[in-house]
Every structure is written in C-alpha cells, then in structure tokens.
C-alpha positions in Angstrom: -16.3 4.6 29.8 -16.4 5.6 26.1 -13.5 5.4 23.8 -13.0 8.7 22.1 -11.2 9.1 18.9 -10.7 11.7 16.3 -11.3 9.1 13.6 -14.9 8.0 13.4 -15.2 4.2 13.5 -17.6 3.5 10.6 -17.5 1.2 7.7 -15.6 2.5 4.8 -17.6 4.0 2.0 -15.4 2.6 -0.8 -15.2 -0.9 -2.0 -12.3 -3.2 -1.4 -9.4 -3.1 -3.8 -8.4 -6.7 -3.3 -9.3 -9.1 -6.1 -10.3 -12.7 -5.6 -6.7 -13.9 -5.5 -5.6 -11.2 -3.1 -3.9 -8.9 -5.6 -4.5 -5.2 -5.6 -6.2 -3.7 -8.7 -3.9 -0.7 -9.3 -5.0 -0.3 -12.9 -8.6 0.5 -11.8 -7.4 2.9 -9.2 -5.1 4.7 -11.7 -8.0 4.9 -14.2 -10.1 6.5 -11.5 -7.4 9.0 -10.7 -7.1 10.0 -14.3 -10.8 10.9 -14.5 -11.7 14.6 -14.1 -14.5 13.7 -11.7 -13.4 14.3 -8.1 -16.1 11.9 -6.9 -13.9 9.1 -8.3 -10.5 10.6 -7.4 -11.0 11.1 -3.7 -12.1 7.5 -2.9 -9.3 6.1 -5.1 -6.8 8.3 -3.2 -8.1 7.0 0.1 -7.7 3.4 -1.1 -4.2 4.0 -2.2 -3.3 5.7 1.1 -4.7 2.6 2.9 -2.7 0.3 0.7 0.5 2.3 1.2 0.0 2.3 4.9 -1.1 -1.2 5.5 0.1 -3.5 2.7 3.7 -4.8 3.0 5.4 -4.6 -0.3 3.3 -1.8 -1.7 6.4 0.1 -2.6 7.1 -2.3 -5.5 3.5 -2.0 -6.7 3.7 1.7 -6.7 6.9 1.8 -8.7 5.7 -0.9 -11.1 2.5 1.0 -11.9 4.1 4.4 -12.1 1.8 5.8 -9.6 4.1 8.7 -8.6 3.6 10.4 -11.9 -0.2 10.2 -11.5 -0.1 11.6 -8.0 2.1 14.5 -9.0 -0.9 15.7 -11.1 -2.8 16.4 -7.9 0.2 18.2 -6.3 0.4 20.6 -9.2 -3.4 21.2 -9.2 -4.4 22.7 -5.8 -8.1 23.2 -6.7 -9.3 20.4 -4.4 -7.7 20.6 -1.0 -8.6 17.1 -0.1 -7.1 15.5 -3.1 -4.0 17.7 -2.7 -3.6 16.6 1.0 -4.2 12.9 0.2 -1.8 12.8 -2.7 1.0 14.7 -0.9 0.6 12.3 2.1 0.8 9.3 -0.1 3.9 10.7 -1.8 5.5 11.5 1.6 4.9 8.0 2.8 6.3 6.5 -0.4 9.4 8.7 0.0 10.0 7.9 3.6 9.6 4.2 3.2 11.6 4.2 0.0 14.5 6.1 1.6 14.7 3.4 4.3 15.1 0.8 1.5 17.6 2.9 -0.4 19.7 3.3 2.8 19.7 -0.4 3.3 20.7 -1.0 -0.3 23.4 1.6 -0.2 24.8 0.2 3.1 24.9 -3.3 1.6 26.6 -1.9 -1.6 29.2 -0.2 0.6 29.9 -3.1 2.9 29.9 -6.0 0.4 33.3 -5.0 -1.2 34.8 -4.6 2.2 33.7 -8.1 3.3 35.0 -9.5 0.0 38.4 -7.8 0.7 38.5 -9.2 4.2 37.8 -12.8 3.1 40.3 -12.7 0.2 
C-alpha cells in the first residue's frame, strides 16, 4: 500500500541554515530577504518558516534579529503570491506562539503578588 500525501517527500532544495556550532544564521537569511530578487527571497522564507515551526526557542531569535519588520515588507507588497503567503504564515505562527508566552507571563505577573500576600 502506498503512502499518499499532499506534500511531496523530496530533499529540500535549499541549504541548511545551521552553522557548524548549531546556531542559525539569521543575518544571512535577512540579507537574502532584503534583496529584490525573488529567487533568493522565497527559499529564505521557506527556511525561516521551517525554523519557526521546528526550532524550540526560535521566538527569541526572531525578536532579537527584528525579523518581523522585514516580513512586514512582504505583507505590504502583494506582487508575489508565494512570498506573501509564506511571510503571512510566519507572522501568524510568531503571533500565536508569542501570545501563549504572553499569557503565561501575564498570568505569572497577576498571581505572584497574590502569593506574596498569602505568605506574608
């Protein structure tokens, strides 16, 4: 029986973003996104989507490298449908995962004073 899938299982056409020490080269990806050539932008967006989906702790890297401002450029420019779809998906994932962290931080900030009041 054959396994059918909408996603074709093939090797990725882009190179790995991990450096020798396991860090992600966001500077190179951002430089590719700032180019006018869509042949560089689409693979970079695919790599960033893969990082946001699969790498734990990618939220901090995204905020550290100010990637949201770069991705907003593709949201405003709807010439390339693929780059618009990829960048909006990345921004949605960042927003969803970020809101979970924000809720946890807000819950901790609200409960910590109550716990201090109970113990005093």
